[in-house]
N, C-alpha and C positions, 0 to 999 in steps of 0.2 A: 288329087287324092290316088286315085288311079294311077299316075305315072309313080307317087311314092310307093305305094304297096308292091308295085311292080318289080320295084329298086330292091336288091338285097339286104341293102344295108337298111333301107326303111322296114323292111320285113322283120329284122332282126329287132330292130328299135321297138318294133310293135310287141314283138313275143316278150321282150325282157319289161317291158309295160305290164304284159298280161300276165306274167309270171309274179312280178311283183305286188300287182292287185291279188292275185289269188295267195301269194304268202302272208299280204298284210291280213286277210279276212281270216284267211286258216288259223294263222297265228293269234288274232284276237279269240278266237273262237278255241281255241287251245289254253289260252292265261285264262279265260272266262273258266274254261273246265278244270284249270288247276286251281284257281279261287275256289271254286264251288266243291273241289274236293278237298282243299285243304280244311275250310270251314266244317265240312262233312266229318273227318278225322277230329277235328278239333270237339266239334258237340260229341261225337261217339267217345272220345276219351275223358271229356267232363262227366257223361252219362257212365261210365267204367268207373271213373274216381267217387262218384256218388254210388253207386251200388258196391264198390269194393268198401267205402267208409261205413256206410248202412249194415253190411255183413258186419262190419270188424266190430262196428258200436252195438250191437246186439249180443254176436257171438259172447265179448269180453263180460259182457252186463249180465246176460245169463248166467257163464262160469260164474261170475262173483255171487249171483243171487243163490245159486247152489251150495256155495262155499260158507255163504250165512245160513242157510237152512242146514247145513251140516252142523253146526253149532247148536243147534239145539239136542242132537246125541252128546255133543261135551257139557251142557249144563244138566242134562239128565243123569249122565255118569258123576259130575261133581258133586251134586247135590244126595245123590244115593250114597255113594262112597262115602260122603262127611256125617251120613246118619245113620242110625242104627237099621241093622237088616229087617227087624217087625215093619220097617215102614218103607221099606223098598219100592213094593209096587206102587203104593200109594203115591208116591214121589213121579216114576216112571207114568203112572198114569195122568196125573196132574200136566206135566211137560207132553204128553200125547196130547191131549185135549186143549193144551194152550194151541198148540199150532193148528189145530182143528178148526175150534172155533175162530182163532184170531184169523185165518185166511179167510173165513167167512163171512165173518164181520166186517174186516176192513175192507173185501170186496164190495158189499152192498155198501154200507155207508163210509166208511172211515175213511176212503181214500181219497172221497168226494168233499170231505171236510177237509183233509190236510191239505189236499190239493186244487184248489176250487179254480185257480186259474187256468187249470187244464182240462175245464171245461167251457163249452158255449153258455155265453149269457140265458138264453132262453131256457136252458137247462136246470142253469144255474138258480131259477127262481122257483124251482120246483121244490126244491128240498132244502130248508131251513137257511136259503139264499146263501148257501155255501157252495155246492159243487152238486154232482151228478148221482145217479144211483147207479152202480156197478161201473161199466165204463162205457154207458151211453152216453155221447155227447163229448168224449174224449177230443181235444185236440191238441196235436201237436206243434210244441213251438219251434220257431224257425231256429232255434239254435241247436235241438238236439233230433237225431237223426234215429234214435232208437223206437220200435215199436209201442202203443199203449200197451201190450200184452206185457214184456219185458219190462218195462217201466214200474206199471203194476209187481209184477212177481217180487222184483228187487225191494219194492216199498214194503210189501207185505212181510216176506220176513223179517223186516227191522221191526214190524209191529209186534210181532211173536216174540222175539227177544226180548223186549220191554216187559212183555206180560209173563214170560216164564222165569225170570230173574225173579220174582216173590215166592215160587215154589220154594226156594229151599229156605226162605227167612221164617218161613210159617210152617215148616214141615213138621210131623209127629202131632199135632194137635188140631188142626182145621178140617171141619168137614167139607166133604166131597162138595155137595149141594152149593157152599158158601162161595168156595173156591172157584166152582165153574162161572158164578154170577159175577164175581170179581174179574176173574178173567176177560169175561165179554165186556164190563162195562170200560175197562181200560182199554182195550182194543179197539170198541168202537165208538167210544167216544173222548175219553180222557187223555189218550196219547193223540190222537187224531188231531185234537182242539190246540193242545200245546203246542204239538208240531207243525201245524199250520203258522203259529205265528212266526217262527223261522225259516222252515224250509216253504212253507206254502205262500210266502212273500208277506207275512202279516208284521203286524207292529215292532216286533223284536227284530226283524229283518231290516224293516225300514230304518230301525235305529240305530243299525249298525254292528247289533249284535254278531259274534261269530261262533259258530260250533260246527267244524267241517263234516265229521261222521257220526255225531251224537253222544259225545261225554255227557250231556244233559239232557237232550231231547230224546235219547234212547235209555241210555244207562241211568242217567239223575231220575227220570221216572219211575223204573223200575227199583230204583235203590229203595227211593223215599216211600214209595208204595210199599215196601218191602217192611220198611221200618215202623211203617203207621200198623202195619198188620200186626208184627212182633208186638208192639206196644200195649194193642187193645186185647189180643189173646192172652197175653201173658207167658211166663215161661215154664218150659217143661217139666212135667212132674221131676222132682230131684234135682233138679239143673240149680236152683239157690237154696240153699239149706241152712238155716240159723245164720241167714246175712253174707254165707259166703259162696263162693263159687265153685261149682262141684264139676269140674271136666266132665264132659259126656262125647268121649272118643267115635267117630265114625267106623264103622264095621269091616270097610273095606279101603286102604287107602290107594291103593294098586288103582283100584278104577276111579279114584276121585282123580289122581294124577295122570291118569289116561285121559281122563275129561278136559282136565288143563290143556293138554296138549294137541286134544281135539278144537278145544277153543283158540288156540293161538293157531292153530293151521287155518281154521276159519275165519279170522281175523284178517286175511290176507284178500278176503271178498267183502268185509265189512269196512276197509278203510283204502285201501286201493282201489276198491268197486265205486265207491262213494265220488270220486274223480270225476265218472258219467261222459268221458270220453276218450277214445284212443286211438284217434286218426293220426294227428300231428305227432311231430318229435317233441314239440313242446308237451304234448298230452302223455307221452311214453315218459318221458324225463319224469315228469309229477308224478306219475303213478308208482315209478321204480322209488323215488324219494319217499316217498308216501312207506312202500313197504320197509324201506331199508329204517324209517323212523321208528317204524311200530316195531321193528324187531329189537331197536336199541334198547328201546323202553320197558319193552317187555324184562329183556334180560337185566338191565337195571333195577326193575323192581323186584324180582325175583330174589337178587343177590341182596340188595339193600335188606329187606325183608328177614331174609334168612340170616344174615348177621346180625341184626338186632333182635330177633329171637334168642340166638347163640348168648348173645352179651347180657340178655335180660332174664333168659330162662335157665341160662348153663347148657344148654343141647341145644345143638340146630333143628329147629320146629319143621316139620315136612309141610303141615297145613299152611303155615304163614308165608313159607316161600312159596308156594303155590298160589296161595290169593296175593301173594307181592306180585306175580306175574301177570294175574289177571288185572289189578291193580294198575300196574305199569300200563298194560293194552287200554285199560277205559281212559286211564289219563292223557293219554296221549292222541286218542280218537279225534278231540275235537282241534287239536292243534298239529297232526300230522302232515299237513300240506304247508306250513309256514313257519315250522321250525327248522334249525338247521340241526346236523346230526349231532352236533355235541349239546344244545340246547334239549333234544329230544332225550339224552341220558339223562340231564337232570329233572325231566318231568319226570321220567323214570324211577329216579333217586326219590324226590319226594312222595313219590306215590306210595312207593313200598314201606316209607318212614308211616305215611299215613294210615297203612293198612295196619301196622303192629299198636299205632296210637287208637285207632278206630276201635280196634278188638277189646282193647283192655278199656277203653270208656264205657264202652256196652257192657261188659262186667261190673264196672263201677256201677253203673245205673239200673245193672241189673235187667236188662233188657235180652232176651234170649234172641239170639240172630245164629241159628245152627250151624249155618256156611259161610256167615260174614259177606252177605248181601249189599248190607247198607255200608261199611268199610270199600268194598272192593266198588259197587257201582253207583252208590249216592255218593259218599266220600271225594272217592277219587274221580268222579265224574265233575262234581263241582271241581276240583283241581283242575281237570284239563281246561276246563271253562277260564278260571282264573289267571291259568299261567299263559293266555295269549296277552291278557293284561298286566303282566310282571315282568316276563322274561323277552329277552331281544328276541323277535319275530316282524316278517314281511307285514304284517296287518299294523303291527305298531309303527312300522316303519314309515308305511303308505297313510298313515292317520286315519284309517278307516275305521278304527274301535279304541276302546282305552280301559281301563279297569275297571270305570265306574259302569260303564257297559255292560262287561261283562258279569260285573255282581249283579246288573241288575236282572240279565238276563238269565244265568244261572239259578237267582233265587227265586224269580216269578214261574220258570217251568218248573222248578224241585218243589216249592210249595204248592205249586197248584195241583201237581200229585199227591204230596202229602195230604193236604187239608180234604180233597176229595175223597181220597181211600179211608183216610181217619173219619171222615162221617158214613161213610158207607158199612167199614167193618162194626163201627157203634151202633150203627142201627141194626145190623145183623145179630151183635150179642145182647140188643135190647130185645129181638125176637128169638132168644135163645136158640139159633141156629148157626151160629158161629163155630164153636169147638165143640169138640166130642166129649165124652164122660171120663172120669176117671179112670173107671173099669176097662174102657174101652183103649183109652191112652196108654192103660199098662199092658193090655193085650198087644197093640200094636194096631196101626190104622188098616194095615195090609188084611188082618181078619176082621176085623170090626167094619171097615167099608167096605172091601170086597171080598171077603169069604173066600182067601188065598194066600199064599205062601211064595215070596220071591224065591226061596230055593225050597224045592218040594221035599219031604220026608226030613224035615230037619225040625226042630224046635226053636221058633221064634226069639232072637236075642232079647 
């Protein structure tokens, strides 16, 4: 061994061997370090993707919620514009209270009733066996990355929308206290219970009923509640004389028209926001498709209602055209995700026709609905759901629903709202707290109920 090491070639071989061992050891450490670094980078990237996705979902849903909230301004302007100036304060008051009462009650009990699956089982046992109180016990599901607060906010403004639809249908003759009681019952119990049937995983959802953004769940509930109120209240003084329908034009069509445009604008939160996911390419494509179908249906509804009114009444009726736009929006709300662009136009065309037919039907039946709430939200709400069972769309192609299922769902939800509200309004009428006196109605609810005028210094019309 000594001779070998003393030999130059031996020393060279040993050196090479040692260098090889060092290289192998160092190389292994380098390879391990590279693997660890790659794993850390991959983990960091996944965390970053999750953070970006969480931020994007929450930001988009928050923006959608704000757009839907702004629809309250649209409803207030449409309803005030389509009614007499002597009732403008009253209408604005009711719309203001709808959102105030609505968000509080939907927070305390409504959300827990409507979405029991979002709460833990122990919490669920504490309140009606439905859900929790407030957001206590809320548990995010694995397929949703938005926060409980933004989830609640988006759903709360939907509840307020359902309630405020009725304000226009009962305008000019309903006591403030009775209206506030109605609004509380609808947002706290009636809307959440039927909403749970579909959106909370209830029996209609299990049946296969489809209603993407609420043609029946939201608009049908409000429209048929308004119909119940209009029937029990009876018409405004002078609306029907000797069996004849006497038109009572609104005091400001410019305000009403601006309200419709605000509602159309807000609908881009209502329908596209209901996609509830905005991270992937498919999510963005679906959201954009929903926005386009919404636009096409609104345009078709407004045009058809205008042309029909022109044909029937010899003049193009602006109020019919405005309600036609809203009817198209309501109709497409249930099916904006599953209809192709051409079928969206068909949905709007039918909705525009239903607006004119619905207004004429109410006149014939002598039911006074000053803003056309039932034709717009009730009749077109049912149509939007039935369209999924009639017109070619992805749900029919996939066999996930049928006309029979859609009919059952629409009638169940709208019937639930109509019957419960009919009972409430009947009870209020029996207690003599539903309608103002004739003298108060003639004076105007702004003065009799609120002691003020919408347009100071003028005599109410």
